[in-house]
C-alpha positions, -999 to 999 in steps of 0.1 A, spaced: 272 -456 787 255 -462 821 278 -488 842 296 -495 813 333 -483 805 337 -461 774 364 -484 763 358 -521 757 371 -547 784 382 -581 783 346 -589 802 329 -579 772 348 -611 755 335 -643 739 363 -656 731 356 -660 700 375 -641 680 347 -631 650 323 -625 675 340 -604 695 350 -584 667 316 -578 655 304 -569 694 332 -543 692 323 -528 664 288 -525 683 303 -512 715 321 -483 695 288 -472 678 269 -470 712 292 -451 726 296 -426 698 256 -422 699 258 -417 736 288 -390 736 270 -372 704 240 -373 729 255 -348 747 274 -327 719 246 -322 695 252 -341 670 228 -369 684 209 -365 648 243 -371 623 252 -399 651 218 -415 651 216 -419 616 253 -438 610 239 -462 642 212 -472 621 227 -476 590 257 -494 604 225 -515 623 204 -523 595 237 -545 580 253 -557 613 218 -570 623 220 -601 598 253 -601 597 260 -610 631 230 -626 639 234 -648 612 270 -654 624 258 -662 659 227 -684 650 253 -701 628 280 -710 654 250 -725 674 234 -745 651 270 -759 640 275 -764 679 241 -778 683 238 -755 714 207 -763 733 190 -727 740 193 -719 702 157 -713 697 153 -692 726 182 -669 716 169 -668 682 138 -658 690 149 -626 709 176 -614 683 137 -615 657 128 -593 687 155 -571 684 146 -572 645 115 -558 656 126 -530 668 149 -522 648 125 -524 621 100 -501 641 130 -474 644 134 -479 606 98 -468 605 102 -437 630 130 -421 614 120 -427 578 84 -411 595 95 -382 606 135 -379 609 163 -378 629 159 -362 664 175 -361 700 142 -376 714 148 -409 692 186 -407 695 181 -413 736 152 -439 730 177 -457 704 209 -457 730 189 -468 761 176 -496 739 211 -508 723 224 -497 762 197 -526 777 208 -549 747 245 -551 753 238 -552 794 211 -578 792 215 -595 760 256 -594 751 266 -599 782 242 -621 802 224 -639 772 252 -645 749 279 -650 773 260 -684 786 266 -695 750 303 -694 755 309 -722 778 290 -746 756 308 -734 723 344 -735 739 334 -772 753 319 -776 716 354 -765 702 380 -787 719 
């Protein structure tokens, strides 16, 4: 993945074990798809990632949003709007997959989106709530 190591780094951690565990699972799936694109197994890994995301999105977003609510995180509404936007993207991808089937082009589109999500959401936006959550849990 561009600008990212293919190995988990300590800088990716929020310090919230439940969130870090979920993020690690997502990271592994993104990396697997990235590698599959170059080894002619993109279609299979795309389907695997979509199946993973189908459960992960509701599980992870509800975990994160619940922790934010418990801590009275002030930017929770903005954060949840971003989650809803990602859910819409995912619905679009699921629709494309069911209409056209898995192909390398869709795999590349999803890999690009997931890479962007990792860099811009997880490593930036999610990291903004970390100091607040740590202060709240003292």
